[in-house]
VOTI-942876 format. One line per 3 residues: number of its first residue (from 1); for each residue y, z, x of N, C-alpha, C. Coordinates in steps of 0.02 Angstrom, whole numbers. Atoms other than C-alpha are relative to their C-alpha. Layout:
BEGIN
NUM) Y Z X Y Z X Y Z X; ...
END
This chain:
BEGIN
1) -16 -10 71 915 -1240 712 -49 -40 -42; 45 34 46 792 -1282 574 38 -22 -62; -31 23 62 834 -1379 417 -12 51 -55
4) 10 -46 56 859 -1272 261 -55 -25 -47; 50 16 50 718 -1266 134 28 22 -67; -26 -16 67 779 -1275 -47 -58 -2 -49
7) 51 -5 52 659 -1216 -183 37 2 -66; -42 9 59 732 -1278 -347 -40 -1 -64; 30 2 67 698 -1272 -534 -55 52 -6
10) 48 -54 0 612 -1105 -520 21 55 -49; -15 -62 36 600 -947 -626 6 54 53; -13 -48 -53 680 -826 -505 -7 72 -25
13) 6 -71 15 627 -643 -510 53 37 39; -58 -31 -33 797 -571 -468 3 74 -17; -7 -71 16 848 -388 -466 22 10 -73
16) -16 -16 69 842 -334 -648 -7 -55 -51; 5 55 48 812 -506 -726 -39 -58 30; 27 65 -21 724 -673 -719 44 -54 -30
19) -38 55 26 821 -834 -735 -14 -63 41; 13 63 -33 809 -1018 -690 52 -12 55; -46 13 -55 882 -1065 -523 -35 -26 61
22) 27 24 -64 857 -1117 -343 17 50 55; -10 -45 -57 847 -1026 -178 -6 -40 64; -1 35 -64 885 -1087 -3 -20 47 56
25) 25 -39 -56 793 -1025 151 19 -35 65; -16 29 -65 852 -1050 330 -4 54 53; 6 -46 -56 812 -967 496 -30 67 -21
28) 36 -60 19 697 -843 410 35 45 -50; -37 -41 49 826 -781 284 16 -41 -62; -26 32 60 885 -817 108 75 -11 11
31) -70 15 -14 1051 -906 128 40 -19 -62; -37 18 61 1094 -958 -50 -46 7 -60; 35 -3 64 1043 -928 -230 47 -32 -52
34) -41 35 50 1105 -1042 -370 -35 -2 -67; 27 5 67 1082 -1053 -558 -14 -73 -19; 11 66 28 1013 -1201 -654 -66 -30 20
37) 65 33 -10 863 -1317 -662 5 -64 41; -6 62 -38 932 -1459 -557 -40 3 65; 39 5 -62 832 -1520 -408 39 -46 48
40) -39 41 -47 946 -1578 -266 -45 -44 43; 37 44 -45 894 -1719 -151 -28 41 58; 33 -34 -56 769 -1654 -24 -28 68 -17
43) 25 -66 20 730 -1495 -122 -72 -6 -25; 67 -4 28 556 -1441 -176 6 20 -73; -1 -16 72 535 -1446 -366 -54 51 -15
46) 48 -54 13 453 -1281 -413 -28 -5 -71; 27 17 66 425 -1347 -590 -3 60 -47; -4 -57 45 475 -1185 -675 -44 59 18
49) 42 -56 -22 350 -1076 -581 44 59 21; -35 -59 -25 398 -900 -532 8 -2 75; -11 -18 -69 475 -865 -364 21 73 2
52) -19 -70 -6 480 -683 -317 -7 21 73; 7 -22 -69 493 -583 -156 -73 9 18; 68 -15 -23 337 -566 -50 -18 71 -18
55) 22 -66 21 233 -418 -104 -3 48 60; -1 -52 -51 246 -255 -7 -55 51 -16; 58 -43 9 85 -155 12 5 61 44
58) -10 -62 -38 101 27 62 -64 37 16; 62 -38 -10 -78 89 51 -60 -45 -15; 60 41 11 -230 -21 77 -55 20 48
61) 59 -14 -40 -405 18 139 -31 -65 26; 31 64 -13 -432 -167 170 -17 -11 74; 15 9 -71 -421 -164 360 -62 41 20
64) 59 -40 -14 -548 -22 369 -63 -36 -26; 57 37 28 -662 -126 258 -21 -57 46; 15 56 -44 -650 -271 380 -31 24 66
67) 28 -23 -64 -687 -167 536 -68 33 -10; 66 -27 14 -836 -85 451 -23 -27 -68; 19 32 63 -902 -206 319 -60 32 -34
70) 56 -38 26 -1058 -99 297 -2 67 38; 7 -62 -38 -1094 83 342 -37 -11 65; 28 3 -68 -1131 96 530 3 -71 30
73) -9 67 -28 -1083 -88 556 71 -6 24; -67 6 -30 -935 -106 676 13 -74 16; -17 70 -10 -853 -278 671 52 -5 56
76) -52 7 -52 -750 -345 818 70 7 -29; -64 -18 31 -576 -277 789 49 -58 -5; -48 55 2 -472 -429 834 -17 -49 -56
79) 22 45 54 -574 -539 718 12 31 -68; -11 -35 64 -564 -408 581 74 2 -19; -72 -3 13 -375 -390 598 26 -68 -24
82) -24 67 20 -346 -578 588 -26 -19 -68; 27 15 66 -462 -595 438 37 39 -54; -38 -43 46 -373 -450 352 70 -29 -13
85) -67 28 5 -203 -526 388 0 -65 -42; 5 63 37 -256 -697 321 -15 13 -74; 16 -16 70 -330 -620 164 61 26 -37
88) -60 -27 34 -171 -523 124 51 -55 -13; -47 56 10 -62 -677 151 -22 -42 -60; 25 41 55 -173 -770 28 6 32 -68
91) -11 -34 64 -140 -639 -106 74 12 -15; -71 -7 11 49 -644 -87 32 60 34; -27 -58 -37 68 -488 21 31 -24 65
94) -34 21 -62 196 -520 158 21 58 44; -11 -60 -40 223 -341 217 -54 50 -18; 54 -48 12 82 -216 238 8 60 46
97) 5 -62 -38 71 -36 294 -75 14 6; 72 -4 -9 -104 -35 366 -22 73 6; 22 -69 1 -189 129 323 -55 11 51
100) 49 -20 -50 -283 210 466 -7 75 -1; 11 -73 1 -362 381 459 9 28 70; -4 -40 -61 -312 504 594 -26 70 -17
103) 35 -63 14 -416 662 606 -74 -13 -5; 71 15 -4 -599 658 654 -41 64 5; 47 -55 -7 -752 770 656 -46 -17 58
106) 32 15 -64 -837 785 825 -76 -6 -3; 74 0 3 -1018 810 771 -27 -71 -1; 27 67 -6 -1127 660 812 -20 -30 -67
109) 22 26 65 -1192 647 635 58 -10 -49; -58 6 45 -1016 650 561 16 -73 -15; -18 68 21 -955 498 465 74 -14 10
112) -72 7 -9 -775 520 521 16 -2 74; -14 8 -71 -763 457 699 71 -23 12; -68 18 -19 -601 424 791 5 -75 12
115) -8 72 -10 -536 245 787 72 -24 -2; -66 25 18 -351 236 740 40 -25 60; -42 20 -56 -269 229 912 -21 -66 29
118) 23 63 -30 -377 90 981 12 -58 -48; -11 54 49 -365 -11 820 74 -18 -4; -72 13 3 -176 9 813 23 -38 61
121) -19 35 -61 -161 -48 993 -17 -74 -6; 20 70 7 -259 -207 956 43 -36 -52; -42 32 51 -157 -241 799 69 -16 28
124) -67 11 -28 8 -220 891 0 -55 53; 5 54 -49 -51 -334 1031 -3 -68 -34; 4 63 38 -96 -470 906 67 -18 -30
127) -66 12 29 73 -449 822 48 -25 54; -44 22 -54 162 -466 990 -16 -71 24; 21 68 -18 63 -626 1022 15 -50 -55
130) -16 43 58 126 -696 855 -63 -30 -30; 64 23 26 -55 -709 799 -9 17 -74; 7 -23 69 -23 -632 626 50 -36 -45
133) -40 38 47 46 -717 472 55 42 -32; -45 -42 39 133 -568 391 24 59 42; -31 -57 -35 230 -411 439 -44 62 -9
136) 44 -58 1 126 -258 486 35 62 26; -21 -67 -22 175 -74 496 -62 44 -3; 56 -46 1 62 76 522 11 54 -53
139) 3 -56 48 16 202 387 -54 47 25; 49 -49 -26 -67 354 466 -18 48 -56; 26 -45 51 -175 447 342 -25 63 35
142) 13 -62 -37 -174 624 411 -50 42 -39; 52 -36 34 -340 702 360 -2 73 24; -3 -70 -21 -318 890 361 -69 32 8
145) 69 -25 -7 -506 920 341 -33 -34 60; 25 32 -62 -541 871 522 12 48 58; -9 -41 -59 -545 942 697 54 -27 47
148) -40 31 -54 -441 819 799 67 -28 -23; -60 32 27 -290 779 691 59 5 47; -59 -9 -42 -159 852 807 -4 -44 62
151) 7 42 -59 -228 764 961 9 -74 -16; -6 71 18 -240 598 871 72 -19 -18; -71 14 16 -62 609 803 41 -4 64
154) -37 0 -63 -1 645 980 -8 -65 39; 11 64 -34 -69 475 1034 48 -55 -24; -46 50 27 64 385 931 72 19 16
157) -70 -12 -17 247 363 969 47 -51 -31; -53 40 29 408 269 935 -16 -74 -2; 13 72 -5 342 98 986 -52 -25 -49
160) 57 19 42 202 100 858 18 -22 -71; -22 19 67 304 62 701 -40 37 -54; 31 -41 52 228 206 604 51 9 -56
163) -47 -3 55 313 187 436 -16 52 -52; 23 -48 50 210 306 330 -49 49 32; 50 -50 -15 117 468 359 -17 34 -66
166) 19 -33 63 17 534 212 -45 59 14; 41 -61 -6 -58 707 195 -62 -8 -44; 63 11 35 -240 684 148 -41 64 1
169) 42 -60 4 -343 831 87 -58 -15 -47; 58 18 40 -516 781 30 -50 57 -7; 43 -57 11 -583 957 13 -33 -6 -69
172) 34 7 65 -716 948 -125 23 54 -49; -17 -46 54 -670 1027 -291 74 2 -16; -72 2 16 -484 985 -293 27 -70 10
175) -34 64 -6 -363 839 -299 -43 -57 -27; 36 59 26 -453 670 -312 -68 18 -28; 68 -16 21 -624 750 -328 -4 72 -25
178) 5 -65 33 -588 903 -433 -66 6 -37; 66 3 31 -745 850 -527 -50 -16 55; 46 8 -55 -880 876 -395 -52 -55 -14
181) 51 51 16 -1001 762 -489 25 -70 18; -28 66 -18 -883 614 -459 -5 -9 76; 7 4 -72 -880 654 -273 -72 -11 20
184) 72 6 -16 -1069 672 -270 -24 -72 -9; 20 69 13 -1094 500 -348 29 -47 52; -34 43 -48 -968 422 -228 -32 5 69
187) 26 -10 -68 -1034 499 -67 -73 -21 6; 70 19 -2 -1217 477 -108 -8 -76 -1; 4 73 4 -1187 295 -154 23 -34 64
190) -28 31 -59 -1083 257 1 -41 14 62; 33 -20 -62 -1183 354 131 -74 12 -6; 72 -8 9 -1356 368 55 -25 71 10
193) 21 -70 -8 -1361 559 57 -46 22 -56; 40 -32 52 -1493 659 -33 35 64 -22; -32 -59 27 -1457 821 -126 18 50 55
196) -13 -48 -54 -1472 930 29 55 -26 47; -52 29 -42 -1367 810 132 69 6 -31; -64 -6 34 -1230 815 2 25 72 3
199) -21 -71 -5 -1229 1006 1 28 16 69; -24 -11 -68 -1210 1008 189 68 -32 10; -63 36 -4 -1070 879 176 57 41 -31
202) -51 -39 36 -973 985 50 16 64 38; -11 -63 -35 -997 1147 146 40 -11 65; -35 15 -61 -938 1066 307 74 -13 -11
205) -70 15 14 -778 999 230 39 62 -22; -34 -61 22 -737 1165 147 14 46 60; -11 -41 -59 -760 1257 312 55 -30 44
208) -51 34 -40 -653 1127 400 70 15 -29; -64 -13 32 -513 1153 273 23 72 13; -18 -70 -12 -519 1342 293 22 12 72
211) -14 -10 -71 -513 1328 482 65 -34 23; -54 40 -28 -384 1192 510 54 -21 -50; -42 33 50 -302 1143 346 74 16 3
214) -71 -18 2 -139 1241 348 36 -23 63; -30 22 -63 -105 1205 532 10 -75 -1; -4 73 -1 -140 1020 508 54 -26 -47
217) -56 21 44 -20 1006 361 66 6 36; -63 -12 -36 120 1080 466 9 -52 55; -6 46 -56 82 968 615 10 -72 -23
220) -9 68 26 71 809 509 72 -10 -23; -70 4 21 242 846 435 45 -8 61; -38 6 -62 312 870 610 -6 -71 30
223) 12 66 -29 233 707 668 39 -54 -38; -37 49 40 310 608 524 73 1 19; -70 -5 -20 481 673 573 10 -30 69
226) -5 27 -67 449 628 754 -2 -76 1; 5 73 4 401 450 708 58 -31 -38; -50 27 46 546 432 586 -33 -34 -59
229) 39 30 55 414 391 454 12 36 -65; -1 -30 67 417 421 268 -64 41 -8; 56 -45 11 304 565 218 -24 -7 -72
232) 29 8 67 185 543 71 -53 54 -12; 56 -44 20 69 659 -24 -55 -45 -29; 56 38 25 -100 606 -89 -38 41 -51
235) 42 -31 52 -189 649 -251 26 68 -23; -26 -62 30 -71 787 -310 -28 7 -71; 32 -12 64 -151 867 -463 40 48 -44
238) -36 -51 37 -42 1015 -513 74 0 18; -72 -7 -14 144 1053 -524 11 42 63; -6 -43 -59 116 1186 -390 -11 -41 63
241) 11 43 -59 46 1057 -269 60 -45 12; -59 43 -8 195 944 -302 59 40 28; -54 -43 -27 314 1089 -267 -8 9 75
244) 12 -5 -72 232 1110 -97 18 -66 34; -17 66 -27 249 922 -68 76 -7 8; -73 5 -2 434 933 -109 29 41 58
247) -24 -42 -55 458 1075 17 -13 -33 68; 15 36 -61 376 966 150 49 -58 12; -45 57 -6 507 831 116 -34 -65 -18
250) 37 60 20 385 710 37 42 -41 -49; -39 45 42 466 557 -45 -43 -46 -44; 44 45 36 314 463 -110 -66 36 -14
253) 63 -30 20 163 525 -207 -51 -55 -12; 53 49 9 7 419 -187 -52 26 -50; 54 -11 48 -104 421 -340 -5 71 -28
256) 8 -65 33 -62 585 -428 -54 -5 -54; 61 5 41 -215 628 -531 10 22 -73; -12 -25 68 -134 703 -687 71 -18 -22
259) -67 9 27 15 678 -801 45 57 23; -38 -59 -23 71 853 -752 29 -12 69; -23 12 -68 82 804 -570 52 -55 3
262) -48 55 0 171 640 -605 68 22 -28; -64 -26 27 302 728 -713 35 43 52; -30 -43 -50 329 857 -577 29 -41 58
265) -27 43 -53 351 719 -448 69 -26 -19; -65 26 21 492 641 -549 53 55 -3; -47 -56 1 571 812 -573 28 14 70
268) -20 -13 -69 576 830 -383 28 -62 35; -26 61 -30 637 652 -354 -50 -36 44; 53 32 -39 469 595 -282 -25 -60 -38
271) 24 60 32 418 416 -320 -76 2 -9; 71 -1 16 248 392 -400 -31 -69 11; 37 62 -13 128 260 -334 -70 6 -29
274) 67 2 29 -29 212 -428 -37 -63 22; 41 55 -22 -173 96 -390 -2 -57 -50; 5 59 43 -171 -81 -458 -69 -6 -32
277) 66 3 33 -361 -76 -486 -6 47 -59; 0 -48 55 -337 77 -595 31 -32 -62; -34 32 56 -215 -20 -705 -42 -56 -30
280) 38 58 23 -323 -176 -714 -65 22 -35; 64 -23 28 -485 -81 -749 9 43 -62; -13 -43 58 -402 30 -879 -12 73 13
283) 10 -71 -17 -435 192 -786 -20 9 72; 17 -18 -68 -475 282 -625 -76 3 9; 72 -5 -14 -648 264 -546 -20 72 15
286) 16 -71 -13 -635 450 -504 9 44 -62; -9 -38 61 -600 502 -683 68 32 -8; -67 -29 3 -416 541 -654 44 -39 -48
289) -45 29 50 -263 490 -753 4 -76 8; -5 73 -1 -246 306 -800 71 -21 18; -66 25 -20 -104 209 -720 39 -25 -61
292) -34 26 59 -67 128 -888 34 57 -39; -30 -57 35 -36 299 -966 64 21 34; -61 -18 -35 90 341 -831 54 -53 -10
295) -49 54 12 173 171 -854 32 8 -69; -26 -8 68 191 201 -1041 43 63 -7; -40 -61 0 263 374 -1005 61 -6 47
298) -55 12 -46 391 297 -884 -6 43 62; 13 -42 -58 311 391 -739 -30 -38 58; 29 42 -53 255 245 -629 55 -40 33
301) -53 34 -37 367 174 -493 -25 -56 45; 25 46 -51 260 82 -364 -74 -12 -12; 71 15 2 93 -6 -364 -26 -12 71
304) 35 15 -62 -32 -17 -221 -66 -35 -17; 62 35 14 -180 -135 -210 -60 45 16; 52 -48 -17 -282 10 -137 -60 -35 33
307) 60 29 -30 -453 -70 -112 -13 -72 -22; 7 70 22 -426 -243 -194 67 -36 11; -65 31 -13 -284 -344 -114 24 -46 -56
310) -21 46 53 -283 -475 -252 23 34 -63; -20 -37 60 -253 -338 -380 75 10 -5; -70 -21 0 -72 -311 -329 43 -43 -45
313) -41 45 41 9 -465 -408 -22 2 -73; 25 -2 69 -103 -461 -562 24 62 -36; -21 -62 32 -62 -279 -598 75 0 -13
316) -73 3 11 125 -310 -577 16 -43 -61; -10 42 59 116 -451 -705 -21 38 -63; 21 -39 57 19 -337 -822 51 54 -18
319) -54 -48 14 154 -204 -803 59 -34 -34; -53 38 33 281 -338 -848 -14 -9 -74; 19 6 71 186 -364 -1010 6 66 -36
322) -3 -66 31 171 -178 -1045 72 20 -14; -70 -20 7 357 -150 -1019 42 -53 -34; -39 54 29 411 -316 -1093 56 -23 46
325) -52 15 -49 507 -350 -932 -34 -22 65; 36 25 -58 431 -462 -799 34 19 66; -36 -19 -61 567 -426 -672 -15 72 20
328) 15 -70 -14 533 -241 -687 -71 9 25; 69 -4 -23 346 -264 -670 -6 -22 72; 4 26 -69 367 -368 -512 36 46 49
331) -36 -45 -45 489 -241 -441 -45 56 26; 45 -54 -23 346 -114 -428 -40 -20 62; 37 23 -59 269 -221 -290 47 -34 50
334) -49 32 -45 430 -284 -208 57 48 18; -58 -42 -18 594 -189 -214 -15 74 -1; 15 -72 4 522 -20 -265 -37 26 62
337) 30 -24 -62 402 -4 -118 46 -7 60; -47 7 -55 536 -71 -1 48 59 3; -45 -58 3 655 65 -59 -35 64 19
340) 38 -62 -13 519 198 -49 -10 13 75; 11 -8 -73 495 166 138 60 -22 41; -64 13 -34 676 125 180 3 -67 36
343) -7 68 -26 653 -60 213 57 -35 -36; -59 28 33 824 -133 177 6 -75 8; -7 71 -15 794 -310 240 -45 -45 -42
346) 48 40 39 665 -366 111 -12 34 -68; 18 -29 64 596 -337 -63 38 -26 -60; -38 28 56 723 -433 -167 26 -69 19
349) -29 66 -10 789 -609 -189 76 8 1; -71 -8 -10 963 -585 -118 19 -34 66; -24 33 -61 1066 -679 10 1 51 57
352) 3 -43 -59 1037 -607 183 -65 36 9; 65 -32 -6 864 -539 146 -49 -47 35; 53 40 -30 707 -596 236 -27 -52 -49
355) 27 54 42 637 -759 171 -76 9 -9; 69 -13 20 474 -680 113 -4 -15 -75; -2 26 68 438 -776 -47 -71 -20 -22
358) 63 26 27 289 -811 -159 15 -42 -63; -4 43 59 265 -944 -293 -64 8 -40; 59 -3 43 150 -921 -441 17 -23 -70
361) -7 16 71 123 -979 -619 -51 40 -39; 47 -38 41 36 -892 -763 -49 -47 -34; 54 36 33 -131 -956 -827 -37 50 -43
364) 31 -48 46 -191 -863 -981 18 72 19; -24 -67 -18 -86 -715 -925 -16 22 70; 20 -18 -67 -159 -716 -750 42 -40 50
367) -40 37 -48 -47 -760 -601 -43 -42 47; 33 45 -46 -107 -911 -504 48 -14 57; -44 6 -58 -30 -903 -331 -9 -68 33
370) 4 67 -30 13 -1072 -255 31 -5 69; -33 5 -66 126 -1039 -104 25 68 21; -26 -63 -29 175 -897 12 39 -18 64
373) -41 8 -60 317 -898 140 14 69 30; -17 -61 -36 340 -763 271 54 -17 51; -59 19 -41 512 -769 355 13 -74 -2
376) -15 70 11 530 -942 284 -54 -47 22; 55 42 -24 367 -1005 360 -58 3 -49; 56 3 47 229 -1063 244 -63 29 33
379) 60 -32 -29 77 -950 275 -60 -4 -46; 56 8 46 -29 -984 121 21 -44 -57
END
């Protein structure tokens, strides 16, 4: 039995409100919450800083960035996973759904090689060895514009903790890259393609979609059901696309690209997730709808750090300012994502929940993170 840890004189981000109080952690759980600014003997004086649940990240490309820090540079996976885990802990993320693409193109010159199964195996082994600071689940990004999606999905099973499966369709000229010029700038910049190389890239993806797309959508939906995972759509643009998502049983929409799509998602009871970098930058790097606009229209439910882990807490605080409700802003990165993926043991400061807690204070409107606990253990 470990001694309880009492964090006192804090601004607690509770469900629906913030108020001064203390919280007691023991054996990895929250065991008591009390009101008031008193600091009992042996307690840690939080000095009025915020305490809120550990952040829950549902969609991040950060692990992929660590395993391939530059194009054609493959970093040792175990080292990359540990660095990724440490980085997320340092930004206040205590639960992550690590996004891994499934669905590859076999041609030697293709930029979409297979990697998810081997990477997931290494991650799970490190988790079993208690080598990771925070809680990891798998998020399989099912790329329908590929040749091997069905075979790659078949490599995963019940023991893999697949919590999310998202339907990814990066066919040029629709969804995220409806504006081909945006795709051209992105792909040429990332992969160094010339004009002819880009044309070949686009033609190949369109042919892949025509050949495999419909089958792969059906098989990805089946796989999500087999895993018991939440199914997500990606980059819905039109009400018609959202209607298809709803028929698939999708519960979460990642980064809808238009107001029309976001409205349709809410009509169908689908939660809307937007990128924290979009909110912070004031717009989408792909030229799509701004997260702030959706927030002001009451069409934003969940935030994701996407490609900048440190963006998650900052964007939640900014949403608190936009809405005039800090508890609500913080809920978009704590209780809302937990609910979206059916995690009932975390995401809120309540007795009996996991002791995943972060401490921060505001400096010129920017959150300065000072402490992170995962299951009651200090990890940052």
